[in-house]
Each structure stands twice: as C-alpha cells, then as structure tokens.
C-alpha positions as semicolon CSV with decimal commas, in nm:
position;residue;x (nm);y (nm);z (nm)
1;M;0,000;0,000;0,000
2;A;0,148;0,333;-0,106
3;E;0,219;0,589;0,163
4;T;0,029;0,916;0,138
5;D;0,221;1,242;0,122
6;P;0,263;1,404;0,461
7;S;0,044;1,700;0,537
8;P;0,202;2,045;0,576
9;E;0,174;2,007;0,955
10;E;0,348;1,670;0,947
11;R;0,635;1,816;0,746
12;V;0,715;2,064;1,023
13;G;0,972;1,929;1,266
14;F;1,085;2,056;1,604
15;V;1,067;2,427;1,680
16;R;1,357;2,617;1,840
17;R;1,195;2,788;2,138
18;I;1,414;2,693;2,438
19;G;1,655;2,966;2,551
20;L;1,957;2,966;2,782
21;F;1,770;2,998;3,111
22;Q;1,522;2,726;3,022
23;A;1,798;2,495;2,893
24;T;2,001;2,547;3,212
25;A;1,690;2,485;3,423
26;I;1,618;2,162;3,233
27;N;1,975;2,043;3,292
28;M;1,982;2,137;3,660
29;S;1,640;1,986;3,728
30;Q;1,758;1,658;3,581
31;M;2,099;1,674;3,755
32;C;1,981;1,749;4,104
33;G;1,638;1,604;4,150
34;I;1,629;1,342;4,421
35;G;1,984;1,221;4,349
36;P;2,194;1,381;4,625
37;F;1,919;1,329;4,880
38;V;1,937;0,951;4,836
39;T;2,304;0,907;4,747
40;I;2,467;1,092;5,038
41;P;2,436;0,777;5,256
42;L;2,560;0,564;4,963
43;M;2,862;0,792;4,922
44;V;2,941;0,773;5,295
45;A;2,917;0,393;5,280
46;A;3,151;0,383;4,980
47;F;3,425;0,585;5,154
48;G;3,354;0,470;5,508
49;G;3,334;0,817;5,660
50;P;3,284;1,192;5,606
51;Q;3,573;1,196;5,357
52;A;3,291;1,103;5,116
53;V;3,303;1,467;5,002
54;I;3,589;1,351;4,778
55;G;3,336;1,161;4,569
56;F;3,134;1,470;4,483
57;V;3,450;1,668;4,399
58;A;3,577;1,388;4,174
59;G;3,235;1,359;4,011
60;A;3,238;1,734;3,939
61;V;3,580;1,713;3,773
62;L;3,466;1,425;3,551
63;A;3,138;1,602;3,472
64;L;3,320;1,920;3,368
65;A;3,567;1,731;3,148
66;D;3,290;1,527;2,985
67;G;3,065;1,834;2,969
68;L;3,318;2,014;2,748
69;I;3,301;1,718;2,508
70;W;2,922;1,752;2,497
71;A;2,957;2,129;2,455
72;E;3,171;2,104;2,141
73;L;2,962;1,828;1,986
74;G;2,629;1,989;2,078
75;A;2,728;2,331;1,947
76;S;2,848;2,199;1,611
77;L;2,585;1,925;1,565
78;P;2,263;2,065;1,721
79;G;2,020;1,787;1,632
80;A;1,750;1,588;1,808
81;G;1,894;1,287;1,986
82;G;2,229;1,421;2,110
83;S;2,477;1,135;2,110
84;Y;2,298;0,965;1,823
85;V;2,380;1,257;1,595
86;Y;2,740;1,284;1,716
87;L;2,818;0,913;1,675
88;R;2,643;0,897;1,338
89;Q;2,854;1,179;1,203
90;A;3,186;1,060;1,348
91;F;3,175;0,685;1,283
92;Q;2,990;0,669;0,950
93;Y;3,316;0,663;0,753
94;R;3,433;0,320;0,873
95;T;3,148;0,137;1,046
96;G;2,842;0,279;0,874
97;K;2,544;0,296;1,107
98;L;2,677;0,056;1,371
99;M;2,763;0,308;1,643
100;P;2,444;0,517;1,624
101;F;2,241;0,195;1,616
102;L;2,418;0,067;1,930
103;F;2,371;0,401;2,103
104;V;1,996;0,404;2,046
105;W;1,983;0,037;2,144
106;T;2,147;0,113;2,481
107;A;1,991;0,457;2,537
108;M;1,643;0,310;2,523
109;L;1,756;0,115;2,830
110;F;1,991;0,332;3,033
111;I;1,800;0,661;3,011
112;P;1,473;0,527;3,158
113;L;1,669;0,315;3,409
114;G;1,828;0,637;3,530
115;M;1,483;0,793;3,561
116;S;1,361;0,494;3,758
117;T;1,618;0,568;4,030
118;G;1,455;0,909;4,074
119;V;1,116;0,745;4,129
120;I;1,275;0,504;4,379
121;G;1,407;0,807;4,569
122;F;1,061;0,964;4,555
123;V;0,908;0,660;4,725
124;Q;1,190;0,651;4,984
125;Y;1,119;1,009;5,091
126;L;0,745;0,956;5,076
127;G;0,806;0,696;5,346
128;Y;0,899;0,980;5,584
129;L;0,549;1,127;5,544
130;W;0,382;0,786;5,521
131;P;0,571;0,566;5,767
132;D;0,320;0,279;5,740
133;M;0,353;0,251;5,362
134;G;0,396;-0,110;5,260
135;Q;0,597;-0,257;4,973
136;T;0,296;-0,297;4,743
137;Q;0,166;0,051;4,825
138;G;0,509;0,198;4,745
139;D;0,525;0,007;4,415
140;L;0,181;0,129;4,306
141;T;0,257;0,486;4,410
142;G;0,578;0,491;4,205
143;L;0,401;0,356;3,896
144;A;0,128;0,620;3,937
145;V;0,392;0,895;3,952
146;I;0,551;0,769;3,629
147;A;0,211;0,766;3,455
148;L;0,142;1,120;3,576
149;I;0,477;1,245;3,440
150;V;0,406;1,094;3,097
151;V;0,066;1,267;3,094
152;V;0,229;1,602;3,182
153;L;0,483;1,559;2,900
154;W;0,208;1,486;2,649
155;R;0,200;1,846;2,523
156;R;0,394;2,110;2,329
157;V;0,755;2,163;2,435
158;E;0,721;2,538;2,506
159;N;0,453;2,459;2,765
160;I;0,678;2,194;2,919
161;A;0,969;2,439;2,932
162;R;0,758;2,674;3,145
163;I;0,659;2,388;3,375
164;T;1,025;2,287;3,406
165;V;1,126;2,638;3,515
166;V;0,862;2,631;3,791
167;L;0,982;2,288;3,907
168;W;1,343;2,412;3,891
169;C;1,250;2,691;4,133
170;V;1,101;2,433;4,370
171;M;1,421;2,227;4,341
172;I;1,635;2,528;4,429
173;A;1,407;2,610;4,724
174;S;1,428;2,254;4,862
175;V;1,808;2,230;4,851
176;V;1,854;2,583;4,987
177;L;1,628;2,507;5,283
178;V;1,815;2,184;5,360
179;I;2,149;2,367;5,336
180;L;2,025;2,652;5,562
181;A;1,893;2,403;5,817
182;A;2,221;2,214;5,813
183;F;2,444;2,517;5,863
184;T;2,229;2,661;6,143
185;H;2,310;2,346;6,343
186;F;2,650;2,270;6,193
187;S;2,921;2,093;6,394
188;P;3,268;2,118;6,237
189;D;3,394;1,835;6,458
190;R;3,122;1,604;6,328
191;A;3,181;1,702;5,965
192;F;3,562;1,698;5,964
193;T;3,658;1,420;6,203
194;Y;3,775;1,129;5,990
195;P;3,825;0,763;6,081
196;S;4,175;0,617;6,093
197;G;4,323;0,550;5,748
198;A;4,065;0,764;5,567
199;F;4,325;0,905;5,326
200;E;4,567;0,615;5,282
201;L;4,629;0,653;4,909
202;T;4,844;0,340;4,900
203;S;4,553;0,130;5,022
204;N;4,351;-0,072;4,772
205;H;4,051;-0,017;4,999
206;F;4,072;0,360;4,938
207;W;4,074;0,323;4,560
208;I;3,785;0,076;4,556
209;G;3,590;0,327;4,765
210;F;3,703;0,610;4,537
211;A;3,580;0,426;4,226
212;A;3,244;0,356;4,393
213;G;3,223;0,718;4,504
214;L;3,314;0,845;4,157
215;T;3,036;0,630;4,010
216;I;2,784;0,769;4,258
217;G;2,920;1,121;4,205
218;I;2,890;1,117;3,826
219;Y;2,544;0,959;3,861
220;D;2,443;1,262;4,066
221;Y;2,582;1,499;3,801
222;L;2,430;1,316;3,504
223;G;2,182;1,541;3,331
224;Y;2,421;1,818;3,228
225;N;2,363;1,682;2,876
226;T;1,981;1,678;2,882
227;A;1,942;1,995;2,675
228;A;2,183;1,851;2,415
229;Y;1,933;1,572;2,347
230;M;1,692;1,853;2,256
231;G;1,941;2,030;2,027
232;A;1,678;2,072;1,756
233;E;1,460;2,272;1,998
234;I;1,732;2,503;2,139
235;K;1,757;2,866;2,025
236;D;2,106;2,970;1,910
237;P;2,245;2,624;2,002
238;G;2,606;2,716;1,924
239;R;2,606;2,955;2,221
240;T;2,323;2,824;2,436
241;L;2,426;2,458;2,471
242;P;2,788;2,511;2,590
243;R;2,679;2,776;2,839
244;A;2,387;2,570;2,970
245;I;2,616;2,270;3,022
246;V;2,893;2,460;3,205
247;F;2,656;2,679;3,410
248;S;2,450;2,380;3,524
249;I;2,758;2,178;3,629
250;L;2,910;2,466;3,826
251;G;2,578;2,548;3,992
252;I;2,508;2,189;4,092
253;M;2,868;2,141;4,213
254;A;2,826;2,429;4,459
255;I;2,490;2,292;4,574
256;Y;2,622;1,938;4,624
257;L;2,929;2,041;4,823
258;L;2,724;2,260;5,056
259;L;2,461;1,989;5,090
260;Q;2,710;1,709;5,161
261;I;2,925;1,905;5,407
262;G;2,621;2,053;5,580
263;T;2,455;1,713;5,619
264;L;2,771;1,560;5,765
265;G;2,784;1,847;6,015
266;V;2,438;1,763;6,151
267;I;2,398;1,385;6,120
268;D;2,658;1,141;6,254
269;W;2,780;0,954;5,945
270;K;2,746;0,621;6,127
271;Q;2,367;0,673;6,140
272;M;2,361;0,680;5,760
273;L;2,491;0,323;5,754
274;D;2,207;0,193;5,975
275;P;1,930;0,056;5,747
276;G;1,671;0,119;6,018
277;S;1,759;0,487;6,058
278;T;1,577;0,777;5,894
279;A;1,922;0,910;5,803
280;S;1,972;0,607;5,579
281;S;1,655;0,639;5,369
282;S;1,562;1,011;5,406
283;V;1,876;1,192;5,517
284;A;1,753;1,540;5,421
285;S;1,436;1,490;5,626
286;A;1,654;1,379;5,917
287;V;1,858;1,699;5,887
288;L;1,546;1,917;5,890
289;E;1,398;1,730;6,185
290;E;1,721;1,762;6,383
291;A;1,756;2,133;6,304
292;W;1,402;2,274;6,293
293;G;1,166;1,998;6,409
294;K;0,917;1,766;6,244
295;G;0,684;2,032;6,101
296;P;0,945;2,201;5,881
297;A;1,090;1,858;5,799
298;R;0,758;1,744;5,658
299;T;0,718;2,065;5,457
300;V;1,061;2,043;5,298
301;T;1,011;1,671;5,232
302;V;0,714;1,769;5,015
303;L;0,943;2,004;4,820
304;I;1,195;1,722;4,779
305;L;0,921;1,502;4,638
306;V;0,837;1,773;4,384
307;T;1,210;1,796;4,304
308;A;1,216;1,422;4,234
309;V;0,926;1,459;3,993
310;A;1,104;1,752;3,821
311;S;1,415;1,539;3,768
312;V;1,228;1,249;3,611
313;L;1,020;1,484;3,398
314;A;1,329;1,659;3,259
315;G;1,502;1,325;3,193
316;L;1,213;1,173;3,003
317;L;1,162;1,499;2,815
318;G;1,516;1,488;2,675
319;G;1,545;1,109;2,651
320;S;1,228;1,067;2,449
321;R;1,396;1,264;2,167
322;V;1,681;1,014;2,132
323;P;1,518;0,759;1,896
324;Y;1,348;1,027;1,685
325;D;1,637;1,123;1,457
326;A;1,754;0,762;1,431
327;A;1,413;0,647;1,315
328;R;1,392;0,933;1,066
329;E;1,716;0,811;0,909
330;K;1,621;0,442;0,914
331;V;1,856;0,344;1,196
332;F;1,574;0,254;1,432
333;F;1,215;0,142;1,407
334;R;1,040;0,388;1,178
335;P;0,734;0,459;1,398
336;F;0,970;0,630;1,646
337;G;1,037;0,895;1,381
338;R;0,686;1,040;1,387
339;L;0,584;1,346;1,586
340;H;0,251;1,390;1,754
341;P;0,033;1,554;1,483
342;R;-0,082;1,834;1,712
343;H;0,176;1,884;1,987
344;R;0,491;1,809;1,782
345;F;0,672;1,569;2,017
346;P;0,787;1,206;1,964
347;A;0,492;1,027;2,118
348;L;0,609;0,666;2,078
349;G;0,953;0,740;2,221
350;L;0,798;0,902;2,528
351;A;0,550;0,620;2,581
352;T;0,815;0,348;2,541
353;M;1,056;0,512;2,783
354;G;0,773;0,560;3,029
355;V;0,707;0,185;3,026
356;I;1,077;0,098;3,068
357;T;1,103;0,349;3,353
358;G;0,822;0,164;3,528
359;A;0,995;-0,171;3,480
360;G;1,327;-0,032;3,606
361;F;1,153;0,115;3,909
362;L;1,011;-0,224;4,006
363;I;1,351;-0,393;3,955
364;G;1,525;-0,136;4,173
365;R;1,260;-0,152;4,443
366;H;1,310;-0,526;4,476
367;T;1,690;-0,531;4,449
368;D;1,935;-0,254;4,536
369;L;1,966;0,113;4,432
370;A;2,348;0,112;4,428
371;T;2,351;-0,193;4,200
372;L;2,103;-0,030;3,962
373;I;2,332;0,275;3,942
374;Q;2,633;0,051;3,863
375;L;2,443;-0,134;3,591
376;L;2,311;0,171;3,407
377;T;2,647;0,349;3,434
378;S;2,841;0,051;3,297
379;V;2,621;0,024;2,989
380;M;2,643;0,399;2,929
381;V;3,024;0,409;2,954
382;I;3,089;0,179;2,657
383;V;2,853;0,311;2,394
384;Q;2,818;0,676;2,492
385;A;3,095;0,816;2,714
386;L;3,399;0,648;2,558
387;A;3,259;0,667;2,205
388;Q;3,203;1,044;2,230
389;I;3,559;1,102;2,347
390;V;3,673;0,936;2,026
391;A;3,407;1,121;1,823
392;V;3,548;1,466;1,906
393;S;3,891;1,376;1,766
394;V;3,749;1,190;1,466
395;L;3,531;1,484;1,366
396;R;3,818;1,731;1,401
397;R;4,015;1,515;1,156
398;R;3,733;1,409;0,921
399;Q;3,539;1,737;0,915
400;P;3,791;2,015;0,989
401;D;3,565;2,274;0,824
402;L;3,262;2,186;1,037
403;P;3,129;2,508;1,192
404;R;3,230;2,498;1,560
405;P;3,079;2,790;1,752
406;Y;3,247;2,642;2,060
407;R;3,579;2,454;2,064
408;M;3,682;2,255;2,370
409;W;3,906;2,449;2,605
410;L;4,259;2,306;2,648
411;Y;4,193;2,029;2,394
412;P;4,272;1,738;2,430
413;L;4,320;1,761;2,812
414;P;3,945;1,738;2,900
415;S;3,915;1,431;2,675
416;L;4,204;1,261;2,856
417;V;4,061;1,344;3,201
418;A;3,722;1,210;3,097
419;L;3,881;0,896;2,951
420;V;4,062;0,815;3,278
421;G;3,751;0,884;3,485
422;W;3,521;0,663;3,280
423;L;3,776;0,379;3,268
424;V;3,810;0,388;3,649
425;I;3,432;0,364;3,686
426;Y;3,407;0,077;3,442
427;G;3,714;-0,112;3,565
428;Y;3,596;-0,118;3,928
429;A;3,227;-0,188;3,854
430;D;3,238;-0,560;3,939
431;R;3,431;-0,501;4,262
432;N;3,175;-0,247;4,378
433;S;2,880;-0,475;4,295
434;P;3,002;-0,821;4,399
435;G;2,787;-1,097;4,260
436;R;2,593;-0,862;4,027
437;H;2,845;-0,859;3,737
438;P;2,767;-0,517;3,581
439;I;3,063;-0,543;3,341
440;E;2,948;-0,880;3,208
441;W;2,588;-0,762;3,176
442;S;2,695;-0,447;2,991
443;L;2,909;-0,647;2,749
444;A;2,624;-0,893;2,696
445;W;2,383;-0,609;2,618
446;V;2,622;-0,450;2,369
447;G;2,689;-0,792;2,216
448;A;2,316;-0,847;2,173
449;G;2,299;-0,505;2,009
450;C;2,570;-0,607;1,761
451;V;2,375;-0,920;1,671
452;A;2,060;-0,712;1,626
453;F;2,252;-0,470;1,406
454;V;2,378;-0,752;1,181
455;L;2,025;-0,886;1,137
456;W;1,882;-0,539;1,081
457;S;2,155;-0,432;0,836
458;R;2,113;-0,751;0,635
459;Y;1,741;-0,683;0,609
460;E;1,793;-0,317;0,516
461;K;2,089;-0,399;0,288
462;V;2,319;-0,139;0,442
463;W;2,681;-0,171;0,555
464;P;2,824;-0,436;0,595
465;F;2,571;-0,585;0,351
466;G;2,556;-0,274;0,134
467;P;2,737;0,051;0,066
468;R;2,820;0,297;0,342
469;E;2,598;0,605;0,336
470;I;2,801;0,919;0,406
471;S;2,597;1,220;0,517
472;E;2,771;1,547;0,607
473;E;2,470;1,775;0,628
474;Y;2,606;1,968;0,926
475;L;2,928;2,038;0,739
476;H;2,733;2,211;0,462
477;G;2,427;2,312;0,663
478;A;2,278;2,656;0,710
479;D;2,243;2,858;1,029
480;P;2,014;2,650;1,254
481;D;1,825;2,960;1,362
482;A;1,780;3,107;1,016
483;V;1,415;3,129;0,914
484;P;1,378;2,992;0,560
485;A;1,171;3,150;0,291
486;A;0,813;3,035;0,303
487;A;0,747;2,732;0,089
488;P;0,411;2,641;-0,060
489;G;0,200;2,487;0,213
490;A;0,453;2,568;0,488
491;V;0,330;2,656;0,833
492;A;0,392;3,017;0,925
493;G;0,671;3,077;1,172
494;A;0,816;2,728;1,138
495;V;1,192;2,685;1,155
496;P;1,416;2,398;1,051
497;D;1,395;2,082;1,255
498;A;1,647;1,827;1,376
499;R;1,950;1,946;1,181
500;S;2,150;2,262;1,152
501;G;2,033;2,285;0,791
502;T;1,915;2,075;0,502
503;A;2,170;1,886;0,302
504;P;2,194;1,975;-0,065
505;D;2,059;1,633;-0,159
506;A;1,800;1,613;0,119
507;D;1,435;1,534;0,074
508;P;1,264;1,877;0,065
509;D;0,978;1,755;0,281
510;T;1,157;1,564;0,553
511;G;1,508;1,713;0,553
512;V;1,651;1,362;0,553
513;P;1,956;1,316;0,326
514;A;1,892;1,098;0,027
515;E;2,042;0,752;0,016
516;R;2,379;0,739;-0,160
C-alpha cells in the first residue's frame, strides 16, 4: 500500500523555542532532583566516613571534562537525539550505522533506568510522610507517579519548558532550605573528624571506595547533557548549549558540596549506615527534623518530592527525543520517527521510555539502588561516554571545516581526564557490585545489540551488507536559527527541525539526506 504524502503540519519538525535559562533549568532539574538526597548515605558507605566529600568533587571534575566534550559536539551538531547525531557523524566513515544503532539500542535502556532511580528516591522520601507505607503501596505509588509524568509531558515543548522552570525553582528552594537548616546546626567536629586511614592513598581499599564514590558522584551529576538531546529545539544552540552545560555543572557542584558538608555536620555519618535509621533512607528529612523539628521537615520533604518529579520529567523529556532522529534516518524502528500531529513531540519514544522506567523502578525496588546505578552506568560508559571522546577527535580530523561555535578548552586535556575517569568507573564496577556482574551484563547487552545490528543491516541492505551512506549535512548546513523563505503549504513561523540545515541532496519535505 502506497504511503500518502505528509500533510504540511506533518512536514514541520521541532521548533527552536528553548533559551539559555530554560535549557540550564532543564539540565539542573535533571541533575539534582532526588539524586543527592538519596546518594549521600551511599557515598558515605563507599568511603567509610565523612571523607565522602571527595566523591562529589571527583564527580564534578569528571562532569566538567565530559561536559566540554558535549559542549563542542552539541554546538556543532545541534540535532534531536544528542549522542545519536554525534556518533552517526563521526563513525559513518568506517562502520556505517553501527555506532548510532548501538547508542539508540542502549539509550532506550539506560535513560529510563536512570529515571527509575529518581522514582525510587521519591518513594523513599514519601516513606517519611507515610511511615506505614507497605511494599505494594510503594510500588503502586511509584508507577502512578511515572504515569502522571508521561501525561504532563504529552504536550507542546514550550509549555513543558515553562513547567520545568517552575519545578526548577522548587528544586532550588528545597536544597537551599536543607542547606540553611544544616548550617544553622552545623558541627565542624562532626563534619571533619575522619576515621583512621581515611586518606591512605596506597591502600587498595581507598581506591575501591574512590571508584564507587566516583560512580555515585557522576550519577548525581548526570543530566548536564539533557538539553543537548533537545538540540533541535534550542535557540542559538552554538552559544546556548555550551553555556547551559557549564553553568549547570558549576551550579550543581556548589549545591552538592554545601549539601554534603552541611549534612555531615548535623547527622553522625554512622547513622547513615544503619538501614533502620531515617538518616539512611531520608537523610535530608533527618537533617530538617534535627535542626528545625518535624513540622518544617515534613514541609521540605514535600518540596523534595516535587524535586524528584522535576528530575524524572526533565530526563524523560530529553530522553524521548533520542530515537526520533535515528528512526527518521532508518537506523531505528520507523514509527519512532513520527511526531505527535498536534503537539509536535515524539509520542512513541515518550511512551516506550515511560514503560521501561516503570519496569526499572520495580527492579530497583526489589533489588538494590546502588547496584542499579552501577548497571546503568556501565552500559552507558561503553557506547556513549567512551565513544564520544573518540568522536570529538574523529570529527576534528574528518570534518575540519565543520562550523564549531564552541571549541573545547585546552583540547585534548578534557578528553584525557574524561577517559581516565570513565575507565576507572568501568574497571571497578564488578568489585563495587560483587555478585551482580555489571561489566558482564553491559558487554552482553552490547553484544546483543551487535547481533541485532547484523540482522537489521542484512534486512535493510546497508553496511556491511551494502554501501556505506556518508551524510555530512552539518558540514554544509545553514544557520540552525535562520528562518527559511516560506514554501508552498509551509506553516507560518516554522523553523528547521532536527539538523542545523538541510543537506543539498536532502528530501525537501523531511530534511533527511537521500540515500547514496
């Protein structure tokens, strides 16, 4: 059956309406969220004392180094899907569509798994307000929250951006109140008295703890790249994306250090290791209760719950864009390449990630949060983090004339710092999750993705069963914010979609480069 021509509305892609403040708010909402409120006890357990602050500092260094990689790639390749676009452009010359296919394959798993940890944190803190909540009640509540977030996201992106800014303000209010409460009852002796051997750098125990802390730290900072996934919806992406990434990392770093040090100055770190203590499951609520009493603790706990929702909302908002560009270019299932006919968002991608988030939430609720963090981080390291480090250098060599509104500072030093950090996280993953085998599971998942790629490429008759398709539309593309001349049937005010311009040989309706 022949396909009908798309309507004028269907031909319109994403619209660039998200500015610097909104992009920074989206990043920070995703970065902070419930993360530090649930991982402070995990960080203390990893290091075995208040020296756990090292983990957040190390995580900030890795986030900044990796963030500069995202900044250069996002500024020069501002398309929907983030890493998908970067890996497609960099690796197409030798391995065809393998790397972007593997990225989408893994991103459909690790992005919603990351969001599921936020919902787990939500239920943990809800337990402070609802102490009699049972396991089944907690499971059903978490699933209801995920469904509500998907419903909220089922609308136009400019409306979501406004919602995100409001939730960002709530997030800032919650962390500021916890920090104020902590420092009004701060004990330097409690915060800066370390156990014997805390800084023995020659000890293998220290480095195992450091690797676990670095993993938790970078997990808390993840989200500095959320706006990059929405590159096709960012105004002036060459300037906005690098600034949003750096500003959000620096802002969250200051918040985390104050939050961690302040918490350790109020709550004895040994209480955080007691599974039956409030400090173990709801450490921020414990700080508020110790400093200001139960009434203010309950109030701020409500704000923390809203912060958790903001984090998951921002993550699913950006993550749902990942399979869109891939599907448009026949590197993923084609239905994922369609936008909602009225609200202009990738409906199937959002719905699918919502379902996987629910499944990940149930897995985490019945296993272990730290293990879930190790698993999702291990999968992400191979196909995204390490691959993008290579992509920056490959693109500088393969496409030297690519417009680069931002070039990485001190290149290649940030790439080398990021490389060491990610290898430490990956190399110590099994030791920090004994019996769970995150390295083996990550390799198995990538291996399954390679098998799926071989079967898919044989069916589609692309490399290695057909010619490589080289597309350099960003190299020759127009200004991503330039408004094109009105075409017959075009929607007024529409701007180009996922790419920085249309390739000379692109389909005039879809903007997708023609097969070569």
